[in-house]
N, C-alpha and C positions, 0 to 999 in steps of 0.2 A: 505454593512456593517450591514444591518438590522439583519441578522442572527447572527452576532457576538454579537450585543447588546442583542439579544434574549437569547443567551447562558449565557452571564454574568449577566443578570437580573433575570433569572429564573432557579432554581436548577433542574427543570424537564428536561431542555435542557443541562445544564452544566454537570449533572451527566453522561449521555452517552458520551458526548464530552470528558470528562476526561478519560473514558475507552480507547478512541482512543489514547490519550496522553500516558497512561500507557503502552499500547501495544508496542509503539516505545521506551519507556524507558527501558522495559525489553530487547528487541532485541538489541537496540543500546548499552546498557551497556555491554551486552555479547560480541558484535562485537568488542568493543575497547580492550577487553582482549583476543581475539583470538591468537595474537602472544605470549602472556604470557602463555596461556595454551599449545600451541605448544612446547614452550621451556621447560615448566615444565614437560611435559610427554615425551619429547625427541622423537617426531614423525616427519616424513617427510611431505612434501607438499601433496603427494599422499594420505597418511593416513589421513591427516587433511581434504582433499577434501571428502573422504569417510565419515568421521565423520559429516561434514557439510551436506552431502547428507542425513544422517540419520535425521537431523533436518527437511529438506525438506520433507523427507518421512513421518515424523510424521504429518506435516501439511496436506499432501495429504491423509494420512490414515483417518484423521478425517472428511474430506469433505463429503463422502457419509453418515456418521453417524450423522453429525451435524444437518441436518434438523429434523431427528427423535428425537434427544435429545431436540432440541428447541421446537418441537411440544409436546413432552411429559412433559417437565418441564414448558413450557411457556417461551417466549423470554426474559423476565426480569430476571427470575431465572437462565436461561441458561447463560445469560451474567454474572451474579454474580458468578456462578460456574466457568466460564472461568477465571474471575479475581482471584478467589481463587486458582485454579489450576496453573495459570500462575505465580502468586506470589510465590507459593511453589516451582515449578519446575525451576524457573529462576536461583536459586542459585546452583542447583545440578551440572551443568556442571563445575562450577568453583571449586567444591569440589571433582571432580572425581579423584580417586587415580591412575587410569590406563586407557588405551585406550578403552577397552571394556565398562567400566563404562561410559566413556565420550560419546560413541556412543549411549548407551541406554538412558542416561539422556537427550541427545540432541533430541532423538526421542520423549520422553515424553514432553519436553519443546516445541517442534514443534507442537505436538498434542494440547497442551494447547493454544498455539498461534492461531492455526487454528480455534479452537472452539470459542475463544474470538472474532476473526476477523469476522466470519460469524454471530455470535450472535449479536455483537454490530451494524453491518450494518443492520441486520434485525430489531433490536430494533429501530434504527433511522427511518427506513422505516415505521414502524408501528406508531411511534409517529407523523411522518409527515402526515400519513393518518388520524389519529384521530384529530389532531389539525389544519390541513390545513395550516401548517407552513413548510417552506423549511429551513433546516439547515444541510443537508447531506454534502454539500461541505465544510461548515465551520467546521463540525466535522472532516473531513479529514484534514482540516487545523490544527486542534489540534493534529492530528497524526504527522504532520510536526513539530509542536512545541515540541513534545516529543524529536525529534532529537536535537533541540536547548538545551533542558534541559540536555540531555546526553553530549552535547559538553561542556556546562558550568561545568557539573559534572566532566569532565575529568581533570579539574584543581586540583581536590582533590586527584588524583592518587598518587602523591609523598607524600602528607600529610597523607593519610590513609595507604598506603603501603601494602594493603592486598586486592586482587581482590574479594574474597568472602565477606569480610566485607563491601567493597564498594558497591557491588551488594546488600547486605543485607540492608544497610542503604537506598540506592536509592529505592529499592523495598518496603521497610517498609514505607517510607514517602508517596510514591504513593498509597500504599494500605490503609493507614490511611485516606487519602482524599477520596478514594473510599468507605471506611467504613462509612464515614460521609454522603455520598450522595446516596448510593445504594438504600435506601428506596424509593427514588423518581421514581425508574423504576422497582423494583423487582416484582411487581404485574402485570406488563403489559403483556398481552397475544396477540398473533397475531389474527387479526380479522378472523373469519371463511371465508374460500375461497370456493366458489362453484366450485367443480372440474368438469372438462369435460373429456369425454372419450379421450384417447390419439389419436391424429392425427397429421400428419406432418405440417398441417397449423398452429396448436396451437404451435408446437415446433419451427417453423421456426424463429420467432423473437428472441428466446433465442440462436439459432445457430448463427444468424447474430451478436447478441450482444456479444456472446462468441468469435467470430472472431475479433471483434473490441477490446475486452478486452485482448485477446492474443497478438495482435499486439501492443496495447498501453502500456501494462505492459512491454512487451519485449523491446520496444523502450526506455521506461523510465529506465529500468535496464541497458541497453546498454550505455545510456548517463551518468548515475551515474558512471559506471565502466571505461568508455573509453574517457570521455571528456578531462581529464587531459593529457592523452597520445596524443590525437589529437592536442591539443594546442601546446604541446612540439615538436612533430615530424612533423606535417603538416604545422602549421602556424609559427613554430619556435619562439614561445612566450618566453620571458625572464622567468627565474626561478620564479620570484616574481608573475607572472600572470598565472602560470600553474594551480593553483587551482581556478582561477577566474571563469572558465566556470561552474564548479559544484556549486560554491557559487551563481552565478547569476541564475542558474537553480533552486536552492533550495529556494532562497528568492522570486523569481517570482512565484514559485509553491505555497508557503505559502500564498502570497498576493492574488493570483488568487483564491485560495480556500475560502478565506474569502469574496471575492466579488462574487463568483459563484452563490450562492443561489439567490441573488437578480436578476441577469441576467436570471437565469433559470426560475424564477417566471414570468418574463416579456415575454420571447421569447419561452419557452418550452424546454423540455429535449433534444429532437432530434436536434433542432436548435442549442443548445449550444454545442453539440458534433460536429456539422458541423463547428461552429465558432472556437472551440478549435483546431480542425484538421487543419483549414485554417491558424490559427496563428502559429501552430507548423510547418506547411509546409513552411511558410515564414522564420521561424527560421532556418530550414535546409538549405534553399537557402543561407542565410547569413553565416551559418557555412561553407558551401561548397565554399564560396568565398576565403577561405584559408588565410584571413586577420585576424590577431589576435583580434583586437577590434570588427570587424564585427562578428567574430565567437562567441565572448563572448556575444554580444547582441543577436546573434542567439540562444545561449543556454538559455538565459533568456526568449526569446519568446517560445522556446520549453517547458520550465517549466510552463509558463503562459498558453500555449495551453493544455498541458497534465493535468494541475491542475484541469480543469473543466470536462475533459473527464471521468476520473476514478470514481469520486463520482456520476456522472450522470448515469454511467453504473449500479452501485449498485442500484440507485433509480429506474431506468427503470426496471431492472431485478426483483426487489421486487414488481413490479406492473403489471407483465404480466398476462393478464386475463386467468383464469383457472389453474394457477400455484401458489402453496403456496409461500409466500414471502421468507421463509427460503430456499426453493429449488431453487428459482430464484437467490437469493444472493449467495448461495453455488455454483451454476453453473458458475456465473460470477467470483467468487473468484478462483475457480478451473482452469478455462481457463486462467485467468489473471496471477496467480502464475506460471502456466506452461510457459507462455511467459516470465515472469520476470526472471525465472531461465535459460531458453534456449536462450533468447536474447543475453546476453553478451557472451555466449559460441559460438553461431553462428557467432556473429560479430568478435570474436577473430579468428575463423577458416577462415573466409573470409579475414580478415586483414593479416593473415599469408600466405594465398595462393596468394593473389593479393596485396592489399594495404589497409591502414586504410581509405583512401579517398573512395575507392570502397565500403567499409563497410557502410560509411555514405550515399552514394548513395542508398545503399540497404535500409537504414532507411527512406530515402526520398520516396522510392517506397512503404514502409510500410504505411507511413502516407497518401500517395495518396490512398492506399487501404482502410484505415479507412475513409477518406473523401468520397470516392465513395460509400462505404457500408452505411454510415450514410445518404448520400443524397438519396440512394435507400430507406432506412427506412422512411425518411421524405416524400418521394413521395408516398409510400404505405400508410402511416398514413393519408396523405392528401386525 
């Protein structure tokens, strides 16, 4: 909890942590109004899927450009530009008068999200380097808190009665807090990195980290989308407990991220990824017991395990020798988002072809891959 104390006691750390919260506030508030937008524009699920793909396309389109923007402006200014663009574009999809406009505005919103995501992770990486303080995991915990804020804000839906107004109020409040604190990071620039000529040996750590990122993000996305159905169809959970798996996963993930920095400082980044993968592995074994309560505990352990893996990947990626921090973070984000988007789709395909149980055995295999790869990295580092 030391990193949490650090964030709340010093605006230098709270300011970037709040950017993490803001990112999830934008995305989460948009997400709760997806059914409303679908009904308003009278589009089918296939069209909605294409529109949502445009959002993802915007995220991926900015990834190759983000390191250049960050290096040009400085990581602090790039983060603030991301906050500005995200705050502006967040409201556009809810004002879209037709399907084409929706697709275009979602692309712009996705690009703003992508820039903010890479910039804020790079920003935290640079502050950690300068101050010799770990708070990356806790910053990701603030991202999770953004989801809590959105959940509480959903109670305002019947009171406000206007999606665009709701988004405007939510984004406005988040932006005003950013406006108060952004001066604490806007002048931060990435430390000069001594570049080395490209060679496979230099790039190999990023390839392995990207593999872990792809699998970890993909598994996380699959659990978010499919845990409820697993409890309902496989463990035959009562209606009241169907959402318990996701709740346990989310709460454990938030708690784990607030504890992760202290553990990382004691045992090191690679070891904490190994530890997280081991905890997640135990979680999958409990989930596959097909017993409701054990499965819920298993989903909690999944959340606890994945909570420390993802922040550490950004931390490690931003500190690869010979690679600029923005490029390392961008690579981890790109491979991670690819997995996050593909994971639920692949899981659904496997579930449709065989069974949902087989899908979760596949996820068990994925976490074994993460564990094996991280053990290999630990051995190489030793």
